[in-house]
ChimeraX commands (.cxc) that place a marker at each C-alpha (Angstrom):
marker #1 position 39.09,37.08,-102.21 radius 0.5
marker #1 position 39.27,35.02,-105.43 radius 0.5
marker #1 position 41.24,32.27,-103.67 radius 0.5
marker #1 position 38.81,32.27,-100.76 radius 0.5
marker #1 position 35.82,31.90,-103.11 radius 0.5
marker #1 position 37.56,29.14,-105.05 radius 0.5
marker #1 position 38.07,27.19,-101.83 radius 0.5
marker #1 position 34.51,27.68,-100.61 radius 0.5
marker #1 position 33.30,26.58,-104.08 radius 0.5
marker #1 position 35.41,23.42,-103.88 radius 0.5
marker #1 position 34.13,22.64,-100.43 radius 0.5
marker #1 position 30.50,23.07,-101.43 radius 0.5
marker #1 position 30.19,19.61,-103.10 radius 0.5
marker #1 position 31.71,18.05,-99.96 radius 0.5
marker #1 position 29.01,19.61,-97.75 radius 0.5
marker #1 position 26.26,18.82,-100.34 radius 0.5
marker #1 position 27.15,15.12,-100.65 radius 0.5
marker #1 position 27.23,14.66,-96.87 radius 0.5
marker #1 position 23.98,16.51,-96.62 radius 0.5
marker #1 position 22.45,14.24,-99.20 radius 0.5
marker #1 position 23.51,11.17,-97.16 radius 0.5
marker #1 position 22.21,12.77,-94.06 radius 0.5
marker #1 position 18.84,13.54,-95.70 radius 0.5
marker #1 position 18.58,10.02,-97.13 radius 0.5
marker #1 position 19.04,8.60,-93.64 radius 0.5
marker #1 position 16.59,11.01,-91.99 radius 0.5
marker #1 position 13.87,10.32,-94.59 radius 0.5
marker #1 position 14.52,6.59,-94.43 radius 0.5
marker #1 position 15.39,6.35,-98.11 radius 0.5
marker #1 position 18.38,4.38,-96.86 radius 0.5
marker #1 position 18.59,2.28,-93.67 radius 0.5
marker #1 position 21.03,4.43,-91.59 radius 0.5
marker #1 position 21.60,1.71,-88.97 radius 0.5
marker #1 position 22.39,-1.47,-90.96 radius 0.5
marker #1 position 25.10,-0.13,-93.20 radius 0.5
marker #1 position 27.73,-2.84,-92.84 radius 0.5
marker #1 position 27.70,-3.79,-96.56 radius 0.5
marker #1 position 27.97,-0.19,-97.73 radius 0.5
marker #1 position 30.75,0.44,-95.28 radius 0.5
marker #1 position 32.60,-2.71,-96.50 radius 0.5
marker #1 position 32.26,-1.46,-100.14 radius 0.5
marker #1 position 33.91,1.81,-99.23 radius 0.5
marker #1 position 36.62,0.67,-96.74 radius 0.5
marker #1 position 37.60,-2.61,-98.38 radius 0.5
marker #1 position 37.20,-1.92,-102.10 radius 0.5
marker #1 position 36.56,1.59,-103.36 radius 0.5
marker #1 position 38.99,3.61,-101.18 radius 0.5
marker #1 position 41.86,1.08,-101.36 radius 0.5
marker #1 position 41.50,1.01,-105.25 radius 0.5
marker #1 position 41.59,4.78,-105.41 radius 0.5
marker #1 position 44.57,5.04,-103.04 radius 0.5
marker #1 position 46.58,2.44,-104.96 radius 0.5
marker #1 position 46.05,4.08,-108.32 radius 0.5
marker #1 position 46.81,7.58,-106.96 radius 0.5
marker #1 position 50.16,6.36,-105.57 radius 0.5
marker #1 position 51.17,3.92,-108.30 radius 0.5
marker #1 position 50.59,6.44,-111.12 radius 0.5
marker #1 position 52.88,9.08,-109.55 radius 0.5
marker #1 position 56.35,9.34,-111.27 radius 0.5
marker #1 position 59.18,8.10,-109.16 radius 0.5
marker #1 position 61.12,11.38,-108.99 radius 0.5
marker #1 position 57.96,13.34,-108.26 radius 0.5
marker #1 position 57.39,11.03,-105.23 radius 0.5
marker #1 position 60.99,11.46,-104.09 radius 0.5
marker #1 position 60.69,15.23,-104.34 radius 0.5
marker #1 position 57.77,15.08,-101.92 radius 0.5
marker #1 position 59.89,13.47,-99.10 radius 0.5
marker #1 position 60.20,16.60,-96.98 radius 0.5
marker #1 position 56.57,17.52,-97.42 radius 0.5
marker #1 position 55.64,13.95,-96.35 radius 0.5
marker #1 position 57.82,14.41,-93.28 radius 0.5
marker #1 position 56.09,17.64,-92.32 radius 0.5
marker #1 position 52.55,16.19,-92.95 radius 0.5
marker #1 position 53.49,13.08,-90.89 radius 0.5
marker #1 position 54.78,15.17,-87.94 radius 0.5
marker #1 position 51.69,17.42,-88.00 radius 0.5
marker #1 position 49.36,14.43,-88.03 radius 0.5
marker #1 position 51.18,12.52,-85.28 radius 0.5
marker #1 position 51.43,15.54,-83.02 radius 0.5
marker #1 position 47.74,16.34,-83.40 radius 0.5
marker #1 position 46.90,12.64,-82.85 radius 0.5
marker #1 position 49.11,12.39,-79.76 radius 0.5
marker #1 position 47.77,15.58,-78.18 radius 0.5
marker #1 position 44.15,14.59,-78.78 radius 0.5
marker #1 position 44.58,11.00,-77.57 radius 0.5
marker #1 position 46.31,12.12,-74.40 radius 0.5
marker #1 position 43.71,14.70,-73.61 radius 0.5
marker #1 position 40.83,12.28,-74.32 radius 0.5
marker #1 position 42.27,9.53,-72.12 radius 0.5
marker #1 position 43.83,11.53,-69.34 radius 0.5
marker #1 position 41.68,14.66,-69.06 radius 0.5
marker #1 position 38.26,13.44,-70.23 radius 0.5
marker #1 position 38.56,9.82,-69.21 radius 0.5
marker #1 position 37.46,8.17,-72.49 radius 0.5
marker #1 position 38.26,4.56,-73.19 radius 0.5
marker #1 position 41.10,3.69,-75.60 radius 0.5
marker #1 position 38.92,2.83,-78.60 radius 0.5
marker #1 position 36.78,5.95,-78.52 radius 0.5
marker #1 position 39.80,8.10,-77.77 radius 0.5
marker #1 position 41.58,6.57,-80.82 radius 0.5
marker #1 position 38.68,7.39,-83.09 radius 0.5
marker #1 position 38.41,10.97,-81.85 radius 0.5
marker #1 position 42.19,11.38,-82.19 radius 0.5
marker #1 position 41.96,10.08,-85.82 radius 0.5
marker #1 position 39.18,12.54,-86.55 radius 0.5
marker #1 position 41.18,15.40,-85.00 radius 0.5
marker #1 position 44.43,14.57,-86.88 radius 0.5
marker #1 position 43.28,13.32,-90.35 radius 0.5
marker #1 position 42.18,16.03,-92.72 radius 0.5
marker #1 position 39.69,15.18,-95.40 radius 0.5
marker #1 position 42.32,15.38,-98.12 radius 0.5
marker #1 position 41.01,12.42,-100.00 radius 0.5
marker #1 position 37.76,14.27,-100.91 radius 0.5
marker #1 position 38.39,17.95,-100.33 radius 0.5
marker #1 position 42.15,18.27,-100.63 radius 0.5
marker #1 position 42.40,17.83,-104.43 radius 0.5
marker #1 position 39.83,20.52,-105.41 radius 0.5
marker #1 position 41.39,22.96,-102.92 radius 0.5
marker #1 position 44.89,22.37,-104.19 radius 0.5
marker #1 position 43.64,22.57,-107.80 radius 0.5
marker #1 position 41.95,25.88,-107.04 radius 0.5
marker #1 position 45.08,27.45,-105.46 radius 0.5
marker #1 position 48.06,25.81,-107.17 radius 0.5
marker #1 position 48.94,24.19,-110.47 radius 0.5
marker #1 position 47.97,20.67,-111.39 radius 0.5
marker #1 position 51.36,19.20,-110.56 radius 0.5
marker #1 position 50.62,19.95,-106.91 radius 0.5
marker #1 position 48.03,17.25,-106.87 radius 0.5
marker #1 position 50.87,14.70,-106.09 radius 0.5
marker #1 position 51.06,16.41,-102.73 radius 0.5
marker #1 position 47.41,15.31,-101.98 radius 0.5
marker #1 position 48.27,11.70,-102.81 radius 0.5
marker #1 position 51.28,11.88,-100.45 radius 0.5
marker #1 position 49.16,13.34,-97.62 radius 0.5
marker #1 position 46.53,10.59,-98.22 radius 0.5
marker #1 position 49.26,7.97,-98.20 radius 0.5
marker #1 position 50.81,9.21,-95.00 radius 0.5
marker #1 position 47.46,9.03,-93.20 radius 0.5
marker #1 position 46.70,5.55,-94.67 radius 0.5
marker #1 position 50.12,4.02,-94.02 radius 0.5
marker #1 position 50.88,5.53,-90.60 radius 0.5
marker #1 position 47.95,7.18,-88.84 radius 0.5
marker #1 position 45.30,4.58,-89.95 radius 0.5
marker #1 position 47.33,1.52,-88.74 radius 0.5
marker #1 position 48.03,3.27,-85.43 radius 0.5
marker #1 position 44.28,3.72,-84.89 radius 0.5
marker #1 position 43.61,0.18,-85.97 radius 0.5
marker #1 position 46.15,-1.19,-83.51 radius 0.5
marker #1 position 44.38,0.72,-80.64 radius 0.5
marker #1 position 40.98,-0.50,-81.87 radius 0.5
marker #1 position 42.14,-4.11,-82.15 radius 0.5
marker #1 position 43.87,-4.08,-78.80 radius 0.5
marker #1 position 40.87,-2.50,-77.09 radius 0.5
marker #1 position 38.46,-5.05,-78.63 radius 0.5
marker #1 position 40.15,-8.00,-76.87 radius 0.5
marker #1 position 42.92,-7.34,-74.32 radius 0.5
marker #1 position 43.73,-11.06,-74.12 radius 0.5
marker #1 position 44.95,-11.31,-77.75 radius 0.5
marker #1 position 48.67,-11.67,-78.46 radius 0.5
marker #1 position 50.48,-8.57,-79.60 radius 0.5
marker #1 position 51.45,-10.12,-82.94 radius 0.5
marker #1 position 47.85,-11.07,-83.69 radius 0.5
marker #1 position 46.77,-7.48,-82.98 radius 0.5
marker #1 position 49.50,-6.07,-85.27 radius 0.5
marker #1 position 48.57,-8.51,-88.07 radius 0.5
marker #1 position 44.90,-7.72,-87.81 radius 0.5
marker #1 position 45.61,-4.04,-88.07 radius 0.5
marker #1 position 48.07,-4.14,-90.94 radius 0.5
marker #1 position 46.42,-6.62,-93.31 radius 0.5
marker #1 position 43.47,-4.28,-93.95 radius 0.5
marker #1 position 43.07,-3.24,-97.62 radius 0.5
marker #1 position 42.99,0.43,-96.59 radius 0.5
marker #1 position 46.59,0.00,-95.27 radius 0.5
marker #1 position 48.05,-2.39,-97.84 radius 0.5
marker #1 position 46.76,-0.62,-100.95 radius 0.5
marker #1 position 48.49,2.77,-100.57 radius 0.5
marker #1 position 51.72,0.96,-99.31 radius 0.5
marker #1 position 51.82,-1.18,-102.43 radius 0.5
marker #1 position 51.17,1.89,-104.58 radius 0.5
marker #1 position 54.10,3.76,-102.95 radius 0.5
marker #1 position 56.47,0.80,-103.54 radius 0.5
marker #1 position 55.14,0.57,-107.15 radius 0.5
marker #1 position 55.93,4.22,-107.76 radius 0.5
marker #1 position 59.39,4.11,-106.14 radius 0.5
marker #1 position 60.35,1.13,-108.30 radius 0.5
marker #1 position 59.53,3.24,-111.35 radius 0.5
marker #1 position 56.88,0.84,-112.58 radius 0.5
marker #1 position 53.80,1.67,-114.57 radius 0.5
marker #1 position 50.58,-0.23,-113.64 radius 0.5
marker #1 position 49.45,-2.57,-116.40 radius 0.5
marker #1 position 46.70,-0.87,-118.39 radius 0.5
marker #1 position 44.12,-3.59,-117.53 radius 0.5
marker #1 position 44.88,-3.38,-113.80 radius 0.5
marker #1 position 44.86,0.45,-113.94 radius 0.5
marker #1 position 41.58,0.73,-115.72 radius 0.5
marker #1 position 39.93,-1.87,-113.50 radius 0.5
marker #1 position 41.08,-0.25,-110.22 radius 0.5
marker #1 position 40.21,3.23,-111.55 radius 0.5
marker #1 position 36.71,2.02,-112.27 radius 0.5
marker #1 position 36.35,0.45,-108.80 radius 0.5
marker #1 position 37.70,3.56,-107.04 radius 0.5
marker #1 position 36.00,6.09,-109.22 radius 0.5
marker #1 position 33.23,6.88,-106.75 radius 0.5
marker #1 position 35.28,6.38,-103.58 radius 0.5
marker #1 position 35.23,9.93,-102.29 radius 0.5
marker #1 position 31.58,10.56,-103.10 radius 0.5
marker #1 position 30.48,7.28,-101.63 radius 0.5
marker #1 position 32.52,7.75,-98.51 radius 0.5
marker #1 position 31.01,11.26,-97.98 radius 0.5
marker #1 position 27.46,9.96,-98.61 radius 0.5
marker #1 position 28.05,7.16,-96.18 radius 0.5
marker #1 position 29.39,9.63,-93.61 radius 0.5
marker #1 position 26.18,11.66,-93.86 radius 0.5
marker #1 position 24.15,8.48,-93.61 radius 0.5
marker #1 position 25.98,7.45,-90.44 radius 0.5
marker #1 position 25.61,10.90,-88.88 radius 0.5
marker #1 position 21.91,10.87,-89.55 radius 0.5
marker #1 position 21.40,8.06,-87.06 radius 0.5
marker #1 position 23.30,9.89,-84.27 radius 0.5
marker #1 position 22.33,12.81,-81.99 radius 0.5
marker #1 position 24.66,15.82,-82.08 radius 0.5
marker #1 position 26.15,16.40,-78.61 radius 0.5
marker #1 position 28.35,19.43,-78.07 radius 0.5
marker #1 position 30.75,18.78,-75.25 radius 0.5
marker #1 position 34.09,20.12,-74.04 radius 0.5
marker #1 position 36.08,17.22,-75.48 radius 0.5
marker #1 position 34.42,17.69,-78.86 radius 0.5
marker #1 position 35.34,21.35,-78.85 radius 0.5
marker #1 position 39.00,20.61,-77.93 radius 0.5
marker #1 position 39.28,17.99,-80.64 radius 0.5
marker #1 position 37.93,20.30,-83.27 radius 0.5
marker #1 position 40.22,23.08,-82.09 radius 0.5
marker #1 position 43.22,20.80,-82.33 radius 0.5
marker #1 position 42.25,19.86,-85.93 radius 0.5
marker #1 position 41.26,23.22,-87.28 radius 0.5
marker #1 position 43.63,25.56,-85.51 radius 0.5
marker #1 position 46.55,23.73,-83.80 radius 0.5
marker #1 position 47.38,21.39,-86.66 radius 0.5
marker #1 position 47.73,24.13,-89.38 radius 0.5
marker #1 position 49.80,26.24,-86.98 radius 0.5
marker #1 position 52.11,23.31,-86.21 radius 0.5
marker #1 position 52.35,22.66,-89.93 radius 0.5
marker #1 position 53.38,26.23,-90.60 radius 0.5
marker #1 position 56.09,26.14,-87.93 radius 0.5
marker #1 position 57.52,22.90,-89.34 radius 0.5
marker #1 position 57.21,24.08,-92.92 radius 0.5
marker #1 position 59.13,27.29,-92.42 radius 0.5
marker #1 position 62.40,25.43,-91.79 radius 0.5
marker #1 position 61.96,22.34,-93.95 radius 0.5
marker #1 position 60.09,23.38,-97.10 radius 0.5
marker #1 position 60.30,26.03,-99.81 radius 0.5
marker #1 position 57.59,28.62,-99.98 radius 0.5
marker #1 position 55.41,26.82,-102.53 radius 0.5
marker #1 position 55.49,23.45,-100.68 radius 0.5
marker #1 position 54.99,25.18,-97.33 radius 0.5
marker #1 position 51.73,26.75,-98.60 radius 0.5
marker #1 position 50.53,23.45,-99.88 radius 0.5
marker #1 position 51.27,21.66,-96.62 radius 0.5
marker #1 position 49.47,24.29,-94.60 radius 0.5
marker #1 position 46.41,24.18,-96.83 radius 0.5
marker #1 position 46.26,20.42,-96.77 radius 0.5
marker #1 position 46.42,20.27,-92.94 radius 0.5
marker #1 position 43.84,23.14,-92.69 radius 0.5
marker #1 position 41.25,20.95,-94.49 radius 0.5
marker #1 position 38.51,19.85,-92.01 radius 0.5
marker #1 position 38.36,16.41,-90.48 radius 0.5
marker #1 position 38.01,13.30,-92.66 radius 0.5
marker #1 position 35.38,10.63,-92.20 radius 0.5
marker #1 position 37.59,7.65,-91.31 radius 0.5
marker #1 position 36.83,8.00,-87.57 radius 0.5
marker #1 position 33.11,7.67,-88.22 radius 0.5
marker #1 position 33.60,4.76,-90.74 radius 0.5
marker #1 position 35.87,2.84,-88.34 radius 0.5
marker #1 position 33.36,3.44,-85.54 radius 0.5
marker #1 position 30.81,1.58,-87.68 radius 0.5
marker #1 position 33.29,-1.15,-88.55 radius 0.5
marker #1 position 34.32,-1.80,-84.91 radius 0.5
marker #1 position 30.87,-1.21,-83.42 radius 0.5
marker #1 position 31.98,1.71,-81.29 radius 0.5
marker #1 position 28.93,3.79,-80.45 radius 0.5
marker #1 position 30.21,7.27,-80.12 radius 0.5
marker #1 position 28.22,10.45,-80.60 radius 0.5
marker #1 position 31.37,12.51,-80.00 radius 0.5
marker #1 position 33.21,11.18,-83.03 radius 0.5
marker #1 position 30.42,12.21,-85.40 radius 0.5
marker #1 position 29.86,15.52,-83.61 radius 0.5
marker #1 position 33.63,16.31,-83.91 radius 0.5
marker #1 position 33.46,15.68,-87.65 radius 0.5
marker #1 position 30.43,17.98,-88.01 radius 0.5
marker #1 position 31.95,20.78,-85.92 radius 0.5
marker #1 position 35.29,20.58,-87.74 radius 0.5
marker #1 position 33.55,20.63,-91.15 radius 0.5
marker #1 position 31.37,23.64,-90.39 radius 0.5
marker #1 position 34.24,25.57,-88.60 radius 0.5
marker #1 position 36.37,24.82,-91.62 radius 0.5
marker #1 position 34.68,27.61,-93.58 radius 0.5
marker #1 position 36.24,30.13,-91.24 radius 0.5
marker #1 position 39.49,28.36,-90.45 radius 0.5
marker #1 position 40.35,27.61,-94.09 radius 0.5
marker #1 position 40.04,31.31,-94.92 radius 0.5
marker #1 position 42.43,32.06,-92.01 radius 0.5
marker #1 position 44.79,29.41,-93.36 radius 0.5
marker #1 position 44.91,31.15,-96.78 radius 0.5
marker #1 position 46.04,34.34,-95.13 radius 0.5
marker #1 position 48.56,32.39,-92.98 radius 0.5
marker #1 position 50.02,30.51,-95.89 radius 0.5
marker #1 position 50.42,33.67,-97.88 radius 0.5
marker #1 position 53.05,34.83,-95.40 radius 0.5
marker #1 position 55.20,31.75,-95.80 radius 0.5
marker link #1:1,2 radius 0.2
marker link #1:2,3 radius 0.2
marker link #1:3,4 radius 0.2
marker link #1:4,5 radius 0.2
marker link #1:5,6 radius 0.2
marker link #1:6,7 radius 0.2
marker link #1:7,8 radius 0.2
marker link #1:8,9 radius 0.2
marker link #1:9,10 radius 0.2
marker link #1:10,11 radius 0.2
marker link #1:11,12 radius 0.2
marker link #1:12,13 radius 0.2
marker link #1:13,14 radius 0.2
marker link #1:14,15 radius 0.2
marker link #1:15,16 radius 0.2
marker link #1:16,17 radius 0.2
marker link #1:17,18 radius 0.2
marker link #1:18,19 radius 0.2
marker link #1:19,20 radius 0.2
marker link #1:20,21 radius 0.2
marker link #1:21,22 radius 0.2
marker link #1:22,23 radius 0.2
marker link #1:23,24 radius 0.2
marker link #1:24,25 radius 0.2
marker link #1:25,26 radius 0.2
marker link #1:26,27 radius 0.2
marker link #1:27,28 radius 0.2
marker link #1:28,29 radius 0.2
marker link #1:29,30 radius 0.2
marker link #1:30,31 radius 0.2
marker link #1:31,32 radius 0.2
marker link #1:32,33 radius 0.2
marker link #1:33,34 radius 0.2
marker link #1:34,35 radius 0.2
marker link #1:35,36 radius 0.2
marker link #1:36,37 radius 0.2
marker link #1:37,38 radius 0.2
marker link #1:38,39 radius 0.2
marker link #1:39,40 radius 0.2
marker link #1:40,41 radius 0.2
marker link #1:41,42 radius 0.2
marker link #1:42,43 radius 0.2
marker link #1:43,44 radius 0.2
marker link #1:44,45 radius 0.2
marker link #1:45,46 radius 0.2
marker link #1:46,47 radius 0.2
marker link #1:47,48 radius 0.2
marker link #1:48,49 radius 0.2
marker link #1:49,50 radius 0.2
marker link #1:50,51 radius 0.2
marker link #1:51,52 radius 0.2
marker link #1:52,53 radius 0.2
marker link #1:53,54 radius 0.2
marker link #1:54,55 radius 0.2
marker link #1:55,56 radius 0.2
marker link #1:56,57 radius 0.2
marker link #1:57,58 radius 0.2
marker link #1:58,59 radius 0.2
marker link #1:59,60 radius 0.2
marker link #1:60,61 radius 0.2
marker link #1:61,62 radius 0.2
marker link #1:62,63 radius 0.2
marker link #1:63,64 radius 0.2
marker link #1:64,65 radius 0.2
marker link #1:65,66 radius 0.2
marker link #1:66,67 radius 0.2
marker link #1:67,68 radius 0.2
marker link #1:68,69 radius 0.2
marker link #1:69,70 radius 0.2
marker link #1:70,71 radius 0.2
marker link #1:71,72 radius 0.2
marker link #1:72,73 radius 0.2
marker link #1:73,74 radius 0.2
marker link #1:74,75 radius 0.2
marker link #1:75,76 radius 0.2
marker link #1:76,77 radius 0.2
marker link #1:77,78 radius 0.2
marker link #1:78,79 radius 0.2
marker link #1:79,80 radius 0.2
marker link #1:80,81 radius 0.2
marker link #1:81,82 radius 0.2
marker link #1:82,83 radius 0.2
marker link #1:83,84 radius 0.2
marker link #1:84,85 radius 0.2
marker link #1:85,86 radius 0.2
marker link #1:86,87 radius 0.2
marker link #1:87,88 radius 0.2
marker link #1:88,89 radius 0.2
marker link #1:89,90 radius 0.2
marker link #1:90,91 radius 0.2
marker link #1:91,92 radius 0.2
marker link #1:92,93 radius 0.2
marker link #1:93,94 radius 0.2
marker link #1:94,95 radius 0.2
marker link #1:95,96 radius 0.2
marker link #1:96,97 radius 0.2
marker link #1:97,98 radius 0.2
marker link #1:98,99 radius 0.2
marker link #1:99,100 radius 0.2
marker link #1:100,101 radius 0.2
marker link #1:101,102 radius 0.2
marker link #1:102,103 radius 0.2
marker link #1:103,104 radius 0.2
marker link #1:104,105 radius 0.2
marker link #1:105,106 radius 0.2
marker link #1:106,107 radius 0.2
marker link #1:107,108 radius 0.2
marker link #1:108,109 radius 0.2
marker link #1:109,110 radius 0.2
marker link #1:110,111 radius 0.2
marker link #1:111,112 radius 0.2
marker link #1:112,113 radius 0.2
marker link #1:113,114 radius 0.2
marker link #1:114,115 radius 0.2
marker link #1:115,116 radius 0.2
marker link #1:116,117 radius 0.2
marker link #1:117,118 radius 0.2
marker link #1:118,119 radius 0.2
marker link #1:119,120 radius 0.2
marker link #1:120,121 radius 0.2
marker link #1:121,122 radius 0.2
marker link #1:122,123 radius 0.2
marker link #1:123,124 radius 0.2
marker link #1:124,125 radius 0.2
marker link #1:125,126 radius 0.2
marker link #1:126,127 radius 0.2
marker link #1:127,128 radius 0.2
marker link #1:128,129 radius 0.2
marker link #1:129,130 radius 0.2
marker link #1:130,131 radius 0.2
marker link #1:131,132 radius 0.2
marker link #1:132,133 radius 0.2
marker link #1:133,134 radius 0.2
marker link #1:134,135 radius 0.2
marker link #1:135,136 radius 0.2
marker link #1:136,137 radius 0.2
marker link #1:137,138 radius 0.2
marker link #1:138,139 radius 0.2
marker link #1:139,140 radius 0.2
marker link #1:140,141 radius 0.2
marker link #1:141,142 radius 0.2
marker link #1:142,143 radius 0.2
marker link #1:143,144 radius 0.2
marker link #1:144,145 radius 0.2
marker link #1:145,146 radius 0.2
marker link #1:146,147 radius 0.2
marker link #1:147,148 radius 0.2
marker link #1:148,149 radius 0.2
marker link #1:149,150 radius 0.2
marker link #1:150,151 radius 0.2
marker link #1:151,152 radius 0.2
marker link #1:152,153 radius 0.2
marker link #1:153,154 radius 0.2
marker link #1:154,155 radius 0.2
marker link #1:155,156 radius 0.2
marker link #1:156,157 radius 0.2
marker link #1:157,158 radius 0.2
marker link #1:158,159 radius 0.2
marker link #1:159,160 radius 0.2
marker link #1:160,161 radius 0.2
marker link #1:161,162 radius 0.2
marker link #1:162,163 radius 0.2
marker link #1:163,164 radius 0.2
marker link #1:164,165 radius 0.2
marker link #1:165,166 radius 0.2
marker link #1:166,167 radius 0.2
marker link #1:167,168 radius 0.2
marker link #1:168,169 radius 0.2
marker link #1:169,170 radius 0.2
marker link #1:170,171 radius 0.2
marker link #1:171,172 radius 0.2
marker link #1:172,173 radius 0.2
marker link #1:173,174 radius 0.2
marker link #1:174,175 radius 0.2
marker link #1:175,176 radius 0.2
marker link #1:176,177 radius 0.2
marker link #1:177,178 radius 0.2
marker link #1:178,179 radius 0.2
marker link #1:179,180 radius 0.2
marker link #1:180,181 radius 0.2
marker link #1:181,182 radius 0.2
marker link #1:182,183 radius 0.2
marker link #1:183,184 radius 0.2
marker link #1:184,185 radius 0.2
marker link #1:185,186 radius 0.2
marker link #1:186,187 radius 0.2
marker link #1:187,188 radius 0.2
marker link #1:188,189 radius 0.2
marker link #1:189,190 radius 0.2
marker link #1:190,191 radius 0.2
marker link #1:191,192 radius 0.2
marker link #1:192,193 radius 0.2
marker link #1:193,194 radius 0.2
marker link #1:194,195 radius 0.2
marker link #1:195,196 radius 0.2
marker link #1:196,197 radius 0.2
marker link #1:197,198 radius 0.2
marker link #1:198,199 radius 0.2
marker link #1:199,200 radius 0.2
marker link #1:200,201 radius 0.2
marker link #1:201,202 radius 0.2
marker link #1:202,203 radius 0.2
marker link #1:203,204 radius 0.2
marker link #1:204,205 radius 0.2
marker link #1:205,206 radius 0.2
marker link #1:206,207 radius 0.2
marker link #1:207,208 radius 0.2
marker link #1:208,209 radius 0.2
marker link #1:209,210 radius 0.2
marker link #1:210,211 radius 0.2
marker link #1:211,212 radius 0.2
marker link #1:212,213 radius 0.2
marker link #1:213,214 radius 0.2
marker link #1:214,215 radius 0.2
marker link #1:215,216 radius 0.2
marker link #1:216,217 radius 0.2
marker link #1:217,218 radius 0.2
marker link #1:218,219 radius 0.2
marker link #1:219,220 radius 0.2
marker link #1:220,221 radius 0.2
marker link #1:221,222 radius 0.2
marker link #1:222,223 radius 0.2
marker link #1:223,224 radius 0.2
marker link #1:224,225 radius 0.2
marker link #1:225,226 radius 0.2
marker link #1:226,227 radius 0.2
marker link #1:227,228 radius 0.2
marker link #1:228,229 radius 0.2
marker link #1:229,230 radius 0.2
marker link #1:230,231 radius 0.2
marker link #1:231,232 radius 0.2
marker link #1:232,233 radius 0.2
marker link #1:233,234 radius 0.2
marker link #1:234,235 radius 0.2
marker link #1:235,236 radius 0.2
marker link #1:236,237 radius 0.2
marker link #1:237,238 radius 0.2
marker link #1:238,239 radius 0.2
marker link #1:239,240 radius 0.2
marker link #1:240,241 radius 0.2
marker link #1:241,242 radius 0.2
marker link #1:242,243 radius 0.2
marker link #1:243,244 radius 0.2
marker link #1:244,245 radius 0.2
marker link #1:245,246 radius 0.2
marker link #1:246,247 radius 0.2
marker link #1:247,248 radius 0.2
marker link #1:248,249 radius 0.2
marker link #1:249,250 radius 0.2
marker link #1:250,251 radius 0.2
marker link #1:251,252 radius 0.2
marker link #1:252,253 radius 0.2
marker link #1:253,254 radius 0.2
marker link #1:254,255 radius 0.2
marker link #1:255,256 radius 0.2
marker link #1:256,257 radius 0.2
marker link #1:257,258 radius 0.2
marker link #1:258,259 radius 0.2
marker link #1:259,260 radius 0.2
marker link #1:260,261 radius 0.2
marker link #1:261,262 radius 0.2
marker link #1:262,263 radius 0.2
marker link #1:263,264 radius 0.2
marker link #1:264,265 radius 0.2
marker link #1:265,266 radius 0.2
marker link #1:266,267 radius 0.2
marker link #1:267,268 radius 0.2
marker link #1:268,269 radius 0.2
marker link #1:269,270 radius 0.2
marker link #1:270,271 radius 0.2
marker link #1:271,272 radius 0.2
marker link #1:272,273 radius 0.2
marker link #1:273,274 radius 0.2
marker link #1:274,275 radius 0.2
marker link #1:275,276 radius 0.2
marker link #1:276,277 radius 0.2
marker link #1:277,278 radius 0.2
marker link #1:278,279 radius 0.2
marker link #1:279,280 radius 0.2
marker link #1:280,281 radius 0.2
marker link #1:281,282 radius 0.2
marker link #1:282,283 radius 0.2
marker link #1:283,284 radius 0.2
marker link #1:284,285 radius 0.2
marker link #1:285,286 radius 0.2
marker link #1:286,287 radius 0.2
marker link #1:287,288 radius 0.2
marker link #1:288,289 radius 0.2
marker link #1:289,290 radius 0.2
marker link #1:290,291 radius 0.2
marker link #1:291,292 radius 0.2
marker link #1:292,293 radius 0.2
marker link #1:293,294 radius 0.2
marker link #1:294,295 radius 0.2
marker link #1:295,296 radius 0.2
marker link #1:296,297 radius 0.2
marker link #1:297,298 radius 0.2
marker link #1:298,299 radius 0.2
marker link #1:299,300 radius 0.2
marker link #1:300,301 radius 0.2
marker link #1:301,302 radius 0.2
marker link #1:302,303 radius 0.2
marker link #1:303,304 radius 0.2
marker link #1:304,305 radius 0.2
marker link #1:305,306 radius 0.2
marker link #1:306,307 radius 0.2
marker link #1:307,308 radius 0.2
marker link #1:308,309 radius 0.2
view
């Protein structure tokens, strides 16, 4: 019961900040339709800075010790992504760009904002490196995959290499990759660079959550079958897949961390990329809302599941 209350308490600020953004949009305190500049601040500056510093500050050996956990997290994300994308395109008939955004929402847990307080509530502080690894896996692999689909869907006449380049040169992809290389080389960020990027990225999670609420305030909520399936994949299937993979590849402590990280509700990247690429999709935002609300129940179930590992 104590662990459950700790997790719920750690999730409360996530809900609150998103609610503040939603309220700001609904009351017209912020313009919830022309948010390109705020989105650029989050996606091109704040989040990349936060991701780089999180990765670059991790000790080399600690990063190497997370290799198996990274493999489990990667497999769980890609399986959830693939299942959702297949169902959206084949069963529900969505176009490639919208399907990619829904798949990203259904496979990418909100570890950047909610993962750290949850891990801190359940495990020791050293486990926070696992959060950085999960964020890096999503940013280095799942995010570029989504960007490739978005770029290719935007203009089918573009050359393949131009599409790949456009997807991979984004700060949100380059920053965590550079941070990973920095850590593996055993380097320490120069103090001036570290303090500068830390200042830029300090409010990344909060701003991203506020922006998510702001975006959602401009959309209607539409509960459909494909939204329910996507939320089910994220909140139920993904943690179960993670548990199955973790049993054979990880020790008990890392297995619990992996399950809890993948049980975190959907992250906001799908909504933010929808804004960036002008993809009007009510279903992406609704999937995020349903996953977040349902997370109150599914996270509790994940605690019970992880305790058996």
